[in-house]
N, C-alpha and C positions, 0 to 999 in steps of 0.2 A: 504494500500500500504506500503511495506517495505520502511522505511525512513532511514536516515543516521545511527542512532543507530542500527537498525536491520541489515543493510548491514555490518557495522563494526563488530557487534557481529558475523555475519556469517564468515567474513574474519578471525577473531581471532579463530573461531572454526575449520575451515578447514585447515588453513595454516600449523599448526604443523604436520598435518596428511598426507599432500601431497607434501609439498615443498621438493625439492631435489630428487624426485622420477621421474622415466621415465614412459611415457604413453605406455601401452601395447595394448590398444584398445580404439576406440571411437565408441559408439553405438548411432545412431540417429534414434529414433523411430518416431518422429514427427518433421519435419523441418519447419512447418508453424507457426512460432512465429511472433513477431511484424514485423520482417524482416526475409526472408528465411535464415535458417541456412546453411552455406556453405557446400555443399556436399563433398568438398575436405578435410574436417577436418580429417577424419581417416588417409588419406595419409600424410597430412601435419604434424600431431602430432605423428605418429608412431615412437616409440623408442626415442622420444625427452624428455629431462629432463626439468621439471618445476623448474625454478629458484626461483621465488618469487610470492606471492599472495599479491597484493596491492589494495588500494581503492582510487578512485577519485570520489568525490560526492557520488552518489548512484550506481556507476559502480564498479565492481570488475575487476581487471586487472591481468590475469594469464600470467606472463611473462616467455617466453621461450627464448632460445638464438637466435632464428631466427624470432621472432615475438611475438605478444601478443593476447591472447584471451580476448575479452571484453564481460563481462556478466552483464546483468541487470535483476533484479528479477521481473520487471513489477508490476502488481497489486497484484498478489497472489503467486509469485514464492518463492521457498526455495531450499537450497542446503544441502545435507547430505552426509556424508562419510559412506559407507556401505560395507559389504562383496560383492564381485562382483557377487555371485550367488544368491543374494536377488531377489526374483521375483518382477518385476516391477508392479506398479499399473497403473490405467487408465491414469493418468496425469503425469507419469514419462517419460519425453520426451528424455532426453539425459544422457548418462553415459560417463564419462572419467575414464577409468580403469587404475589404477596404480598397477599392479601386484595383490596383495592380498586385494586390497580395490578399491572402485570406488566412484567418485564424481558424484552424481545423481541430476539432475535438475528436480524438480517437479513444474509445472506451469499450474494450472487448467484453467485459463483464456487465456493463451497463449499471454499475453502482454509483456512477457519478451524478451530478446535478447541475442543471442550468435553470436558474430561477430569476424572476424579475420583481423588483420592488421600486416604488416611487417614494417610499418613506426612507428614513435614516437606516441604512443597511445594518448599522451596528445595533439597532434595536429590533432587528428581525428575530423571530423566535429561535432560529438556529444559532444566533451569535450573541444575543443580549446577556446570557448568563455565563459566558465563558470567562476563564481566569485570565491573568495577565500574560502578555507576550514574554517568552523566556529571555529574549535579548534586550528587554527594556529595563529601566531602572526600577520598575515596580516589582520585579522578580528578584528575590534575594533569600538568604538563609532565614531571616526573621519571618518572612512570609510563610515558608514551608514549616518552620518550627511552630508558629502560631496555629496554623490550620491542622496540624497533626496531633495536637494535644488531646489525649483521651481516646485516640483512635487505635484500633488493633489491626487494621488491614496491612498487608505487606507494603513496604515502602515502594516497591516497583509499581504496584497497582495504584498507589497514592500519587506517584509522580506522573503516571499516564492519565490521570483524571483531568479532563479538560476544564473542570470547574476550579481546579487547583492551579494549573498552569497549562497553556495550550501548546499543542504541537510536539510534545515529547513522546513520540511513538516508541514502539517496541525496540527497534534497533538502537536508538539513541539513549533510551532509558538503560538498557543493558550496559552500554559503553560508559555512560556517565557514572553509574553506580560502581563499575569496576575502577574507574579513575579515582573516585572518591573513597574507595576501600570499604564500601557498605554492602553487606549481603542483601540480595534482592528480596529475600523472604522475611527479613527482620521487620517486626511491627513498627509502623511509622511513628507511633506515639512513644517509642522507647529510644528514639535517636536524639542526641543532644543538639543544642543550638550550634555549637562549634562544628559538628559533623554536617549539619545542614548548610552552614556557610560554605563548606568544602564542596558539598553536592551541587549547590546552586552555581558555583563557579565552574564546576566540571560540566554541567549542562551547557552553560554559555560557551565554553571552550570547544566542546564536542560539536555543537550546532554550528558555530562559526567556521570551524574547520571543514565540516561537511558541506556547508554552503560554498566555501571557497573552492571545493573540489567538485562542484556540480551535483551534490547529492550522492545517493547510493543506488546503484543498479544491481539488483539480484536477479530479476526476471524481466519485467515489462517496462520499467521506467526509462524514458529517454528525455534528454534536455530538448529545448525548443529547436536546437539546430540538428537534432537527431542523434547526437552523441550520448553515450551512457554517462552516468555519474561515477566518479572515480574514488569516492570515499570507501568503497568496499575493500580497497587495498590497505586501508588503515584500521580496519576492525580488529580489536584486541581479543574480544571474547565471543561476540555474536557469530553463531554458526560454526564455532570452533570446538565443539565437544570432543574430548579425548586428546586434543592437541595441547602442547605445553603452554603454560601461562608465560607471557612475555616478561614477567617480573621475577617469578620464583621457579618456574619450570614444572610446577605441579600441573596435573591434568585439569583442563577446563571441564566443569560439570554442566549438565543440562537438567532442568526440571520444569514442570508446568506451574506457573503462578498466575492466577486470574485468567486461566484458559489461554495463556500465551507462553510460548517457549522462552525460557530464561536461561542465560548462560553466565557463569561466574566461576571465580577461583575460590575454593573453600579455604585456602590458606591466606590469601590476600584480602578477602572480603569477610567482614564480621558484623 
Protein backbone atom coordinates (compact mmCIF):
# COMPACT_ATOMS: atom_id res chain seq x y z
CA UNK A 1 0.00 0.00 0.00
CA UNK A 2 1.36 3.48 -0.82
CA UNK A 3 2.24 5.14 2.46
CA UNK A 4 3.13 8.75 3.25
CA UNK A 5 6.54 8.76 1.50
CA UNK A 6 5.02 7.25 -1.66
CA UNK A 7 2.15 9.76 -1.67
CA UNK A 8 4.48 12.70 -1.02
CA UNK A 9 6.81 11.45 -3.77
CA UNK A 10 3.82 11.33 -6.10
CA UNK A 11 2.78 14.85 -5.13
CA UNK A 12 6.25 16.22 -5.80
CA UNK A 13 6.38 14.43 -9.12
CA UNK A 14 3.05 15.61 -10.53
CA UNK A 15 2.71 19.10 -9.02
CA UNK A 16 5.22 20.96 -11.25
CA UNK A 17 3.67 19.38 -14.36
CA UNK A 18 0.01 20.25 -13.76
CA UNK A 19 -0.25 23.15 -11.30
CA UNK A 20 -1.54 26.34 -12.93
CA UNK A 21 -2.97 24.48 -15.90
CA UNK A 22 -6.63 24.21 -16.91
CA UNK A 23 -8.52 20.95 -17.33
CA UNK A 24 -9.49 20.33 -20.94
CA UNK A 25 -11.20 16.97 -20.37
CA UNK A 26 -11.96 14.34 -17.75
CA UNK A 27 -12.13 10.69 -18.86
CA UNK A 28 -13.75 8.17 -16.49
CA UNK A 29 -13.29 4.60 -17.76
CA UNK A 30 -14.17 2.90 -14.47
CA UNK A 31 -16.15 4.64 -11.73
CA UNK A 32 -16.35 1.69 -9.34
CA UNK A 33 -13.51 2.49 -6.96
CA UNK A 34 -13.74 2.33 -3.17
CA UNK A 35 -16.56 4.85 -3.50
CA UNK A 36 -18.26 5.72 -6.81
CA UNK A 37 -16.41 8.38 -8.78
CA UNK A 38 -18.76 11.38 -9.24
CA UNK A 39 -20.14 11.30 -12.77
CA UNK A 40 -20.36 15.09 -12.70
CA UNK A 41 -16.56 15.55 -12.67
CA UNK A 42 -16.20 16.22 -16.44
CA UNK A 43 -18.69 19.10 -16.18
CA UNK A 44 -17.40 20.39 -12.83
CA UNK A 45 -13.75 20.54 -13.91
CA UNK A 46 -14.04 21.61 -17.56
CA UNK A 47 -11.86 24.69 -18.22
CA UNK A 48 -11.09 25.06 -14.51
CA UNK A 49 -7.54 25.90 -13.42
CA UNK A 50 -5.72 23.68 -10.93
CA UNK A 51 -4.27 25.99 -8.31
CA UNK A 52 -2.27 23.63 -6.10
CA UNK A 53 -1.50 19.98 -5.41
CA UNK A 54 -1.28 19.36 -1.66
CA UNK A 55 -1.15 16.34 0.62
CA UNK A 56 -2.88 15.54 3.90
CA UNK A 57 -1.90 12.18 5.37
CA UNK A 58 -2.17 9.70 2.47
CA UNK A 59 -4.64 11.88 0.56
CA UNK A 60 -3.75 14.13 -2.36
CA UNK A 61 -5.73 17.36 -2.56
CA UNK A 62 -6.05 18.88 -6.04
CA UNK A 63 -7.29 22.38 -5.22
CA UNK A 64 -9.33 24.31 -7.75
CA UNK A 65 -10.87 27.74 -7.19
CA UNK A 66 -14.35 26.22 -6.74
CA UNK A 67 -13.52 23.02 -4.84
CA UNK A 68 -11.06 20.21 -4.21
CA UNK A 69 -10.54 16.81 -5.76
CA UNK A 70 -9.55 14.32 -3.04
CA UNK A 71 -7.48 11.38 -4.29
CA UNK A 72 -6.38 8.27 -2.42
CA UNK A 73 -4.18 5.63 -4.04
CA UNK A 74 -5.67 2.73 -2.09
CA UNK A 75 -3.72 -0.53 -2.03
CA UNK A 76 -2.08 -0.43 -5.45
CA UNK A 77 -2.81 2.89 -7.11
CA UNK A 78 -0.38 5.24 -8.83
CA UNK A 79 -0.50 8.51 -10.75
CA UNK A 80 1.52 9.41 -13.82
CA UNK A 81 1.63 12.40 -16.13
CA UNK A 82 1.57 11.22 -19.75
CA UNK A 83 0.82 12.50 -23.25
CA UNK A 84 -3.00 12.50 -23.59
CA UNK A 85 -2.91 10.15 -26.58
CA UNK A 86 -1.12 7.39 -24.60
CA UNK A 87 -3.26 4.23 -24.97
CA UNK A 88 -4.74 3.22 -21.62
CA UNK A 89 -4.04 -0.19 -20.14
CA UNK A 90 -6.55 -2.41 -18.36
CA UNK A 91 -6.31 -0.73 -14.96
CA UNK A 92 -6.04 2.91 -16.10
CA UNK A 93 -9.36 4.19 -14.79
CA UNK A 94 -9.33 8.00 -14.87
CA UNK A 95 -7.58 10.74 -16.87
CA UNK A 96 -7.50 14.43 -16.04
CA UNK A 97 -6.37 16.05 -19.28
CA UNK A 98 -4.49 19.35 -19.11
CA UNK A 99 -4.03 20.20 -22.77
CA UNK A 100 -0.86 18.43 -23.93
CA UNK A 101 -0.59 16.17 -20.86
CA UNK A 102 -2.87 14.08 -18.69
CA UNK A 103 -2.82 12.88 -15.12
CA UNK A 104 -3.70 9.18 -15.24
CA UNK A 105 -4.86 7.08 -12.28
CA UNK A 106 -3.95 3.41 -12.41
CA UNK A 107 -5.52 1.24 -9.71
CA UNK A 108 -5.50 -2.55 -10.28
CA UNK A 109 -7.35 -3.40 -7.06
CA UNK A 110 -9.77 -0.45 -7.23
CA UNK A 111 -9.39 0.40 -3.52
CA UNK A 112 -8.48 4.00 -4.32
CA UNK A 113 -10.79 7.00 -4.20
CA UNK A 114 -11.59 10.06 -6.31
CA UNK A 115 -13.97 12.39 -4.49
CA UNK A 116 -15.11 15.99 -4.94
CA UNK A 117 -15.91 18.58 -2.30
CA UNK A 118 -16.73 22.26 -2.46
CA UNK A 119 -16.22 22.66 1.30
CA UNK A 120 -12.95 22.87 3.21
CA UNK A 121 -11.35 19.49 2.38
CA UNK A 122 -9.68 19.35 5.78
CA UNK A 123 -13.18 19.15 7.28
CA UNK A 124 -14.21 16.28 5.03
CA UNK A 125 -15.31 13.22 7.07
CA UNK A 126 -12.25 11.29 5.86
CA UNK A 127 -9.79 13.96 7.03
CA UNK A 128 -11.21 16.01 9.87
CA UNK A 129 -10.32 13.66 12.76
CA UNK A 130 -6.81 12.77 11.62
CA UNK A 131 -3.75 13.27 13.82
CA UNK A 132 -0.82 15.59 13.11
CA UNK A 133 1.56 15.26 10.19
CA UNK A 134 4.66 13.32 11.32
CA UNK A 135 7.07 15.81 9.73
CA UNK A 136 5.40 18.83 11.33
CA UNK A 137 6.29 20.59 14.58
CA UNK A 138 3.02 19.26 16.05
CA UNK A 139 4.44 15.74 16.17
CA UNK A 140 6.92 15.03 18.96
CA UNK A 141 7.62 12.73 21.87
CA UNK A 142 5.37 14.61 24.27
CA UNK A 143 2.42 14.12 21.89
CA UNK A 144 3.00 10.34 21.79
CA UNK A 145 3.61 10.13 25.53
CA UNK A 146 0.43 12.06 26.38
CA UNK A 147 -1.87 10.05 24.11
CA UNK A 148 -0.42 6.70 25.20
CA UNK A 149 -1.02 7.04 28.95
CA UNK A 150 -3.25 4.31 30.33
CA UNK A 151 -3.39 2.40 27.06
CA UNK A 152 -2.34 -1.23 26.64
CA UNK A 153 -2.23 -1.70 22.88
CA UNK A 154 1.07 -2.53 21.23
CA UNK A 155 3.18 0.51 20.45
CA UNK A 156 3.34 -0.47 16.78
CA UNK A 157 -0.46 -0.44 16.49
CA UNK A 158 -0.52 2.84 18.41
CA UNK A 159 2.00 4.40 16.03
CA UNK A 160 -0.04 3.30 13.00
CA UNK A 161 -3.27 4.83 14.35
CA UNK A 162 -4.14 7.75 12.08
CA UNK A 163 -5.81 9.55 14.98
CA UNK A 164 -2.44 9.58 16.77
CA UNK A 165 -0.25 10.52 13.80
CA UNK A 166 -0.93 10.20 10.08
CA UNK A 167 0.93 8.27 7.45
CA UNK A 168 3.20 5.99 9.50
CA UNK A 169 2.30 2.78 7.71
CA UNK A 170 3.55 -0.72 8.37
CA UNK A 171 6.93 -0.53 6.65
CA UNK A 172 7.96 2.70 8.31
CA UNK A 173 6.59 1.81 11.74
CA UNK A 174 8.79 -1.31 11.74
CA UNK A 175 11.85 0.68 10.72
CA UNK A 176 11.27 3.54 13.16
CA UNK A 177 10.75 1.21 16.12
CA UNK A 178 13.96 -0.61 15.23
CA UNK A 179 15.90 2.64 15.02
CA UNK A 180 14.47 3.75 18.37
CA UNK A 181 15.21 0.38 20.01
CA UNK A 182 11.58 -0.25 21.03
CA UNK A 183 9.96 -3.68 20.79
CA UNK A 184 6.86 -3.42 18.55
CA UNK A 185 4.68 -5.48 20.91
CA UNK A 186 5.46 -3.42 24.02
CA UNK A 187 2.37 -1.78 25.56
CA UNK A 188 2.36 1.84 24.46
CA UNK A 189 1.37 3.03 27.94
CA UNK A 190 4.53 1.55 29.45
CA UNK A 191 7.01 3.53 27.36
CA UNK A 192 8.77 6.52 28.89
CA UNK A 193 8.73 10.09 27.63
CA UNK A 194 12.45 9.87 26.81
CA UNK A 195 11.92 6.80 24.63
CA UNK A 196 9.00 8.49 22.88
CA UNK A 197 11.28 11.45 22.11
CA UNK A 198 13.63 8.99 20.44
CA UNK A 199 10.78 7.31 18.55
CA UNK A 200 9.37 10.60 17.23
CA UNK A 201 12.80 11.57 15.91
CA UNK A 202 13.23 8.12 14.35
CA UNK A 203 9.87 8.45 12.56
CA UNK A 204 10.91 11.82 11.13
CA UNK A 205 14.32 10.54 10.02
CA UNK A 206 12.94 7.39 8.41
CA UNK A 207 10.19 9.23 6.54
CA UNK A 208 12.51 11.99 5.31
CA UNK A 209 14.98 9.42 4.05
CA UNK A 210 12.22 7.44 2.32
CA UNK A 211 10.89 10.56 0.61
CA UNK A 212 14.39 11.51 -0.54
CA UNK A 213 14.67 8.08 -2.20
CA UNK A 214 11.27 8.15 -3.86
CA UNK A 215 9.47 5.86 -1.41
CA UNK A 216 9.56 2.07 -1.22
CA UNK A 217 8.63 -0.23 -4.07
CA UNK A 218 7.95 -3.82 -3.05
CA UNK A 219 5.36 -4.68 -5.73
CA UNK A 220 3.12 -2.13 -7.43
CA UNK A 221 4.24 1.38 -6.51
CA UNK A 222 5.82 3.57 -9.17
CA UNK A 223 6.81 7.21 -8.99
CA UNK A 224 5.17 9.74 -11.30
CA UNK A 225 7.97 9.20 -13.82
CA UNK A 226 7.49 5.41 -13.78
CA UNK A 227 10.58 4.64 -11.70
CA UNK A 228 10.37 2.53 -8.53
CA UNK A 229 11.06 3.89 -5.07
CA UNK A 230 14.55 3.03 -3.85
CA UNK A 231 14.14 3.05 -0.06
CA UNK A 232 13.69 -0.74 -0.15
CA UNK A 233 17.50 -0.95 -0.30
CA UNK A 234 17.70 0.80 3.09
CA UNK A 235 15.30 -1.42 5.04
CA UNK A 236 16.93 -2.74 8.22
CA UNK A 237 14.23 -5.14 9.49
CA UNK A 238 11.12 -5.08 7.30
CA UNK A 239 10.87 -8.27 5.24
CA UNK A 240 14.19 -9.57 6.64
CA UNK A 241 13.00 -12.42 8.86
CA UNK A 242 15.87 -14.81 9.64
CA UNK A 243 18.53 -12.44 8.35
CA UNK A 244 21.14 -10.94 10.69
CA UNK A 245 20.39 -7.72 12.54
CA UNK A 246 22.59 -4.97 11.07
CA UNK A 247 23.50 -3.88 14.62
CA UNK A 248 24.10 -7.05 16.63
CA UNK A 249 23.98 -9.94 14.14
CA UNK A 250 21.10 -11.70 15.89
CA UNK A 251 18.36 -13.07 13.63
CA UNK A 252 15.48 -10.77 12.77
CA UNK A 253 12.16 -12.15 14.04
CA UNK A 254 8.68 -11.83 12.59
CA UNK A 255 5.29 -11.93 14.31
CA UNK A 256 1.80 -10.62 13.67
CA UNK A 257 0.75 -7.56 15.66
CA UNK A 258 -2.61 -5.97 14.98
CA UNK A 259 -3.06 -8.23 11.93
CA UNK A 260 0.09 -6.82 10.34
CA UNK A 261 3.49 -8.46 9.87
CA UNK A 262 6.02 -7.05 12.30
CA UNK A 263 9.79 -7.42 12.08
CA UNK A 264 12.20 -6.75 14.93
CA UNK A 265 15.44 -7.70 16.63
CA UNK A 266 14.68 -9.28 20.02
CA UNK A 267 18.13 -8.27 21.29
CA UNK A 268 18.20 -4.61 20.18
CA UNK A 269 14.54 -3.81 20.78
CA UNK A 270 12.96 -3.99 24.21
